[in-house]
C-alpha positions as CSV (number, residue, x, y, z in Angstrom):
1,M,0.0,0.0,0.0
2,L,2.8,2.4,0.9
3,R,4.7,1.6,-2.2
4,T,1.6,2.2,-4.3
5,A,1.1,5.6,-2.7
6,L,4.8,6.4,-3.3
7,K,4.7,5.4,-6.9
8,W,1.6,7.4,-7.7
9,S,3.0,10.4,-5.8
10,L,6.2,10.3,-7.8
11,V,4.3,10.0,-11.1
12,V,2.1,13.0,-10.3
13,L,5.2,15.1,-9.2
14,E,7.1,14.1,-12.3
15,L,4.2,15.1,-14.5
16,F,4.1,18.5,-12.7
17,L,7.8,18.9,-13.2
18,A,7.6,18.0,-16.9
19,A,4.7,20.4,-17.4
20,G,6.8,23.3,-15.9
21,A,9.9,22.3,-17.8
22,F,8.0,22.1,-21.1
23,Y,6.5,25.5,-20.5
24,G,9.8,27.1,-19.6
25,G,11.9,25.3,-22.1
26,T,9.6,26.0,-25.0
27,Q,9.4,29.7,-24.1
28,L,13.2,29.8,-24.1
29,V,13.4,28.0,-27.5
30,R,10.7,30.2,-29.0
31,D,12.5,33.3,-27.8
32,P,16.1,32.7,-27.0
33,S,16.5,36.2,-25.6
34,G,14.4,35.1,-22.6
35,G,11.9,37.9,-23.2
36,L,8.9,35.6,-23.0
37,L,9.9,34.6,-19.5
38,Q,11.2,38.1,-18.6
39,M,14.7,36.7,-18.1
40,P,17.2,39.5,-18.2
41,A,20.2,38.6,-20.3
42,N,22.6,40.2,-17.9
43,Q,21.8,37.6,-15.2
44,F,23.4,34.7,-17.1
45,L,24.6,35.7,-20.5
46,T,27.3,38.2,-19.7
47,G,31.0,37.8,-18.8
48,S,32.5,34.4,-19.1
49,S,29.3,32.5,-20.0
50,I,29.5,30.0,-22.8
51,F,26.0,30.8,-24.0
52,K,25.1,33.8,-26.2
53,D,21.4,33.4,-25.5
54,W,18.9,31.1,-23.7
55,L,18.5,28.5,-26.5
56,V,20.8,25.8,-25.2
57,P,19.6,26.1,-21.6
58,G,16.1,25.9,-22.9
59,V,16.8,22.7,-24.8
60,V,18.6,21.2,-21.8
61,L,15.6,22.2,-19.6
62,L,13.2,20.5,-22.0
63,L,15.2,17.3,-22.2
64,A,16.4,16.9,-18.6
65,N,13.4,18.1,-16.7
66,G,10.7,17.7,-19.3
67,V,11.3,14.6,-21.4
68,F,13.2,12.5,-18.9
69,P,10.6,12.8,-16.1
70,L,7.8,11.9,-18.6
71,V,9.8,8.8,-19.7
72,V,10.2,7.8,-16.1
73,A,6.6,8.4,-15.2
74,G,5.5,6.3,-18.2
75,A,7.9,3.6,-17.2
76,E,6.4,3.5,-13.8
77,L,2.9,3.2,-15.2
78,R,4.1,0.3,-17.3
79,H,5.7,-1.3,-14.2
80,A,9.2,-1.2,-15.6
81,R,11.7,-2.4,-12.9
82,W,14.2,0.3,-13.7
83,A,11.7,3.1,-12.9
84,V,12.4,2.6,-9.2
85,L,16.0,3.9,-9.6
86,A,15.1,6.3,-12.4
87,H,12.8,8.3,-10.0
88,L,15.8,9.0,-7.9
89,A,17.7,10.2,-10.9
90,V,14.9,12.6,-11.8
91,G,15.1,14.1,-8.3
92,C,18.9,14.4,-8.6
93,V,18.8,15.9,-12.1
94,L,16.3,18.5,-10.9
95,L,18.4,19.4,-7.8
96,G,21.5,19.6,-9.9
97,W,19.7,21.9,-12.4
98,M,18.5,24.1,-9.6
99,V,21.8,24.3,-7.8
100,V,23.5,25.4,-11.0
101,Q,20.7,27.9,-11.7
102,V,20.9,29.5,-8.3
103,A,24.7,29.5,-8.4
104,V,24.7,31.3,-11.7
105,M,21.7,33.6,-11.4
106,G,21.1,33.8,-7.7
107,L,18.0,33.0,-5.8
108,S,15.8,35.6,-7.4
109,A,12.3,34.1,-8.0
110,G,9.8,32.3,-5.9
111,I,9.5,29.6,-8.6
112,Q,13.1,28.6,-7.8
113,T,12.1,27.8,-4.3
114,V,9.1,25.7,-5.6
115,F,11.3,23.7,-7.9
116,L,14.1,23.3,-5.3
117,S,11.5,21.9,-2.9
118,L,10.0,19.7,-5.6
119,G,13.5,18.3,-6.3
120,L,14.0,17.5,-2.6
121,V,10.5,15.9,-2.3
122,I,11.0,13.7,-5.4
123,T,14.5,12.7,-4.2
124,A,13.2,11.8,-0.7
125,L,10.2,9.9,-1.9
126,A,12.3,8.1,-4.6
127,A,14.8,7.1,-1.9
128,V,12.1,5.6,0.3
129,N,10.5,3.9,-2.6
130,W,13.9,2.4,-3.7
131,S,14.6,1.3,-0.1
132,L,11.3,-0.5,0.2
133,A,11.7,-2.1,-3.3
134,S,15.2,-3.3,-2.3
135,A,13.9,-4.7,1.0
136,S,11.2,-6.6,-0.8
137,L,13.7,-8.1,-3.2
138,R,15.9,-9.2,-0.3
139,A,12.9,-10.8,1.4
140,V,12.3,-13.2,-1.6
141,P,14.1,-16.5,-0.8
142,P,16.6,-17.7,-3.5
143,H,15.5,-20.5,-5.8
144,A,17.0,-23.8,-4.9
């Protein structure tokens, strides 16, 4: 029962994450200046940055926090065994994305706090889910 609740919670959170990433990523791809999201260029694109605009970060956002969580949520719905560990990867990827974002741009928007919190929640739930799944596998006696 607990594992079922954890799985569904992770799927819902990953779908929420993917929706946010698809929105933000598509806006950055549509307008690499960042204007559609009111992203000032001077926060990220000046100095020693390797990016001249927001296009590459937008594509990475789409793939890492949009497509990847959708694939993992779909795998969970299909009961793929690898989804247990992939949920943990989703949380870690989101936390990594947010740490880099805050390090480069600073903590300047409430939405950053929301997605940092989401990353922590996904990672924590995924760790508990993985622990319970591992425990259930250890409880199965080996075949003679």
